[in-house]
C-alpha positions in Angstrom: 19.2 -5.1 0.8 18.5 -8.4 2.4 17.1 -11.5 0.6 13.9 -11.0 2.5 13.5 -7.4 1.2 14.3 -8.5 -2.4 11.6 -11.1 -2.3 9.0 -8.5 -1.3 9.4 -6.7 -4.7 9.7 -9.9 -6.7 7.3 -9.6 -9.6 6.2 -13.2 -9.7 5.5 -13.1 -6.0 3.3 -10.0 -6.3 1.3 -11.7 -9.1 0.7 -14.8 -6.9 -0.1 -12.7 -3.8 -2.8 -10.7 -5.5 -4.2 -13.4 -7.8 -7.5 -13.2 -5.8 -9.0 -11.0 -3.1 -8.8 -13.5 -0.2 -5.4 -12.6 1.1 -6.0 -8.9 0.3 -9.1 -8.7 2.5 -7.5 -10.6 5.4 -4.5 -8.2 5.4 -6.8 -5.2 5.2 -8.0 -6.0 8.8 -4.5 -5.3 10.2 -4.1 -2.2 8.1 -7.5 -0.6 8.8 -10.2 -2.6 10.6 -8.2 -3.6 13.7 -6.3 -0.3 14.2 -6.8 1.9 17.2 -5.5 5.4 16.6 -5.0 7.4 13.4 -6.4 5.7 10.3 -3.8 5.9 7.6 -6.3 5.4 4.8 -8.4 8.3 6.0 -5.3 10.5 6.3 -4.4 9.6 2.7 -7.9 10.5 1.5 -7.6 13.9 3.4 -4.2 14.5 1.6 -5.9 13.9 -1.8 -8.8 16.1 -0.8 -6.4 19.0 0.0 -5.4 19.1 -3.7 -9.1 19.3 -4.9 -8.2 17.1 -7.9 -10.3 16.6 -11.0 -8.4 13.6 -12.5 -7.0 10.9 -10.2 -5.1 7.7 -10.9 -4.7 5.0 -8.3 -2.0 2.5 -8.9 -2.1 -0.9 -7.3 -5.8 -0.2 -6.6 -6.7 -3.7 -5.4 -10.5 -4.2 -5.2 -11.1 -0.5 -6.1 -12.6 0.4 -2.7 -10.4 3.4 -2.2 -10.8 4.6 -5.8 -14.6 4.4 -5.3 -14.3 6.6 -2.2 -12.3 9.2 -4.1 -15.1 9.4 -6.7 -18.0 9.3 -4.2 -16.6 11.6 -1.6 -14.4 14.0 -3.6 -16.2 14.0 -6.9 -13.1 13.4 -8.9 -12.8 11.4 -12.1 -10.9 8.3 -11.0 -8.9 5.7 -13.0 -7.5 2.6 -11.4 -4.7 0.1 -12.5 -3.5 -3.1 -11.0 -1.3 -6.0 -12.0 -4.0 -8.5 -11.0 -6.8 -9.2 -13.6 -9.1 -10.3 -10.7 -8.5 -7.0 -8.8 -9.3 -5.1 -12.0 -12.5 -7.1 -12.4 -13.6 -6.3 -8.8 -12.8 -2.6 -9.3 -14.9 -2.5 -12.4 -17.8 -4.1 -10.5 -17.7 -1.0 -8.3 -18.0 1.2 -11.3 -14.4 2.3 -11.3 -12.7 2.5 -14.7 -9.8 0.0 -14.3 -7.3 -1.8 -16.4 -4.4 -4.2 -16.0 -1.1 -2.2 -16.0 2.3 -2.0 -14.4 3.4 1.1 -12.6 6.8 0.7 -14.3 5.1 1.2 -17.7 1.9 3.2 -17.4 -0.4 3.4 -20.5 -1.1 7.1 -20.2 0.2 10.3 -21.7 2.4 12.8 -20.0 0.6 15.0 -17.5 -2.7 13.1 -17.8 -3.6 13.4 -14.1 -3.4 16.1 -11.4 -3.3 13.6 -8.5 -2.0 10.1 -8.0 -2.5 7.6 -5.2 -0.3 4.6 -4.3 -1.4 2.9 -1.1 0.9 0.2 0.4 2.2 -0.7 -3.1 5.5 0.9 -3.8 7.4 -1.7 -1.8 6.3 -4.2 -4.4 7.9 -2.4 -7.4 11.0 -4.2 -8.7 12.6 -1.1 -10.3 11.5 1.6 -7.9 13.1 4.5 -9.7 11.5 3.5 -13.0 8.1 3.3 -11.3 8.5 6.7 -9.6 9.7 8.1 -12.9 6.5 6.9 -14.6 4.4 8.4 -11.8 6.1 11.7 -12.2 5.6 11.5 -16.0 1.8 11.0 -15.9 1.4 13.7 -13.3 0.8 17.3 -14.5 2.9 20.3 -13.3 2.1 21.1 -9.7 0.3 17.8 -9.3 0.3 15.7 -6.1 1.3 12.1 -5.4 -0.1 10.6 -2.2 1.7 7.4 -1.0 1.0 5.1 1.9 3.9 3.1 3.3 4.7 0.7 6.1 7.2 1.6 8.8 9.8 -1.1 9.5 8.5 -1.5 13.0 5.0 -2.2 11.9 3.6 -5.3 13.8 7.0 -5.7 15.4 5.6 -7.5 18.4 4.0 -10.1 16.2 7.2 -10.8 14.2 9.2 -11.0 17.4 7.0 -14.0 18.4 8.0 -15.6 15.1 11.7 -15.0 15.9 12.3 -12.6 13.0 12.4 -8.8 13.2 10.1 -8.0 10.2 9.2 -9.0 6.7 11.5 -6.3 5.3 10.4 -3.2 3.3 11.2 -4.1 -0.3 13.2 -0.9 -0.7 10.3 1.6 0.1 9.2 2.3 3.6 8.6 5.1 6.1 12.3 5.2 6.6 13.4 5.2 3.0 10.5 6.7 1.1 11.3 10.4 1.4 14.8 10.1 -0.2 13.4 7.9 -3.0 10.5 10.4 -3.8 12.8 13.4 -3.6 14.7 12.0 -6.6 11.6 12.6 -8.8 9.5 15.3 -7.1 10.2 18.8 -6.1 8.7 18.7 -2.6 8.1 15.8 -0.2 6.3 15.8 3.1 5.9 12.8 5.5 2.9 12.5 7.8 3.0 9.6 10.3 0.1 7.5 11.5 1.0 5.6 14.6 -1.4 3.5 16.6 -2.0 0.0 17.7 -3.3 -3.1 15.9 -5.6 -5.1 18.1 -6.2 -8.6 16.8 -9.3 -9.8 18.6 -8.0 -13.3 19.2 -5.3 -15.9 18.3 -7.4 -17.1 15.3 -7.2 -13.6 13.8 -3.5 -13.5 14.2 -3.2 -16.9 12.5 -5.4 -15.8 9.6 -3.1 -12.8 9.1 0.0 -14.9 9.0 -1.5 -17.4 6.6 -2.4 -14.5 4.3 1.3 -13.6 3.9 2.9 -15.3 0.9 6.4 -14.7 2.4 5.5 -16.9 5.3 5.5 -20.5 4.0 4.7 -23.8 5.5 3.6 -24.4 9.1 6.8 -23.7 11.0 6.1 -20.0 11.6 2.6 -20.8 12.8 4.0 -23.5 15.2 6.1 -20.8 16.8 3.0 -18.7 17.5 2.3 -19.3 21.2 -1.1 -20.1 22.6 -2.8 -17.1 24.3 -6.3 -16.0 25.3 -7.9 -12.7 24.4 -6.6 -10.0 22.1 -3.1 -9.5 20.8 -1.7 -6.0 20.5 1.1 -4.8 18.2 2.3 -1.4 17.0 0.8 0.0 13.8 3.4 2.2 12.0 2.4 3.8 8.7 3.3 7.0 6.9 1.6 9.1 4.3 4.0 10.8 1.9 2.7 13.9 0.0 5.0 14.5 -3.0 4.4 17.4 -5.4 5.7 17.9 -8.9 7.4 21.1 -9.7 5.4 23.5 -11.9 
């Protein structure tokens, strides 16, 4: 694993990155709002709906927007956890029961939930196997874990402009996720969501880059060329559906 990958799952970095919602909301545009083609978040919701769950836990829930959708659209009882006190506060403002907790040490009993959601979060977990083991523990027999992960080529055209291939994957990605999940779950399926991210203008690209804690200082922004109009880059995400043996 490269130094860049290691930093992606550095616990102190994660706490700084999600101390408030500003960076979170800017990055969401490149994940959902600017995407042409399959919407990975919608596909994740569909995968949860297939299980007709009654008790759902979302880990790394951020502002609670997705957890709120699960409750509103699927009628399930939803609990959310996040490392960031500010994110937990925002989730509670949406009416989502939320608490500060680490996926590596979840404060729930064995088999508490029949479905789990982890959207774009597992690449941040320092001890991935420990985190996946905890997810398997709190999931009941036959339960389902729905994971969203980046592909290593996500936004490749943008990072090529910055003279680096990517920001790494932190040890969990489209390419590595299936093997990691298979160590803890009886069945794993991967569903790809490939499309195009269309940043409306250079200012939107610059806002995205400034939102990334791993990009420090002004040097990367100085390498960003001037251009008019939209900038297009590949969007590469995968939904993993992992099921616990009965």
